[in-house]
C-alpha positions as CSV (number, residue, x, y, z in Angstrom):
1,M,0.0,0.0,0.0
2,T,1.4,3.4,-1.0
3,E,0.5,6.5,0.8
4,T,0.1,9.7,-1.1
5,F,1.0,13.0,0.6
6,T,-0.2,16.3,-0.8
7,T,0.3,19.8,0.6
8,D,-0.3,23.3,-0.7
9,V,3.5,23.6,-1.2
10,A,3.7,20.3,-3.1
11,E,0.8,21.5,-5.4
12,G,2.5,24.8,-6.1
13,S,0.0,27.1,-4.5
14,G,1.6,29.0,-1.7
15,A,5.1,28.1,-3.0
16,E,6.4,31.6,-2.5
17,P,8.7,32.2,0.4
18,A,6.8,33.2,3.6
19,P,7.1,36.9,4.5
20,G,10.1,37.5,6.6
21,A,11.6,34.2,5.7
22,A,15.1,34.0,4.2
23,A,14.6,34.7,0.5
24,R,17.2,32.1,-0.6
25,P,15.3,29.2,-2.2
26,A,16.1,25.6,-1.4
27,D,18.4,24.3,-4.0
28,I,20.7,21.3,-4.7
29,F,23.2,22.5,-2.1
30,T,20.4,22.7,0.5
31,C,19.3,19.2,-0.3
32,R,22.9,17.9,-0.1
33,E,23.1,19.4,3.4
34,V,19.8,17.7,4.3
35,I,21.2,14.4,3.0
36,R,24.4,14.9,5.0
37,I,22.2,15.4,8.1
38,I,20.1,12.3,7.3
39,S,23.2,10.2,6.8
40,G,24.6,11.3,10.1
41,V,21.5,10.9,12.2
42,E,20.2,7.7,10.6
43,R,23.8,6.2,10.3
44,R,23.1,5.6,6.6
45,P,25.7,5.5,3.9
46,P,25.4,8.6,1.7
47,G,23.4,7.9,-1.4
48,E,21.1,5.2,0.0
49,R,17.5,6.2,-1.0
50,L,18.7,9.8,-1.2
51,D,19.0,11.7,-4.5
52,E,19.6,15.4,-4.0
53,Y,18.2,16.3,-7.5
54,Y,14.9,14.5,-6.7
55,W,14.7,16.2,-3.3
56,A,15.5,19.6,-4.9
57,E,12.7,19.2,-7.4
58,L,10.2,18.4,-4.6
59,L,11.3,21.1,-2.3
60,A,11.7,23.9,-4.9
61,G,8.9,26.0,-3.4
62,C,10.6,26.1,0.0
63,T,13.3,28.4,1.4
64,E,16.6,27.0,2.5
65,S,15.9,28.0,6.1
66,E,12.5,26.3,6.1
67,V,14.0,23.0,4.8
68,L,16.8,23.0,7.3
69,E,14.5,23.9,10.2
70,A,12.0,21.2,9.2
71,T,14.8,18.6,9.0
72,W,16.1,19.4,12.5
73,E,12.6,19.7,14.0
74,H,11.7,16.2,12.5
75,Y,14.7,14.6,14.2
76,R,14.1,16.3,17.5
77,R,10.6,14.8,17.6
78,Q,10.7,11.6,15.5
79,S,12.8,8.5,15.4
80,R,11.7,7.4,11.9
81,P,13.4,8.4,8.6
82,I,12.5,11.8,7.1
83,W,11.0,12.1,3.6
84,P,10.3,15.1,1.4
85,A,6.6,14.9,2.4
86,D,7.6,15.5,6.0
87,I,9.4,18.7,5.1
88,L,6.6,19.9,2.8
89,G,4.0,19.2,5.5
90,W,6.0,21.1,8.1
91,V,6.5,24.1,5.8
92,A,2.8,24.2,4.9
93,A,1.8,24.1,8.5
94,R,4.3,26.8,9.5
95,R,3.1,29.0,6.7
96,A,-0.5,28.5,7.7
97,D,0.3,29.4,11.3
98,S,2.1,32.6,10.1
99,D,-0.9,33.5,7.9
100,A,-3.3,33.0,10.8
101,D,-1.2,35.3,13.0
102,R,-1.6,38.2,10.6
């Protein structure tokens, strides 16, 4: 059984950086850093199930700071592996919270 995750960020709506967020978009270098973090936390060899180009395509609507914050937040609270859908969900929730605060 395959689960499908969709978020506003994944669909492209709301893919602009949140106001006040770092304007630098997530790119291949951001995704390489996330993969380095994953490899260290999960004790995985680099490259196992991780393709920075694939991740960069999926996370293109996020900022660098959102992606890195979501990654560290995931590992502070979860013991399971992180996937792009986890990051996209975190970013969408955070943006919704910031929109509600306005």
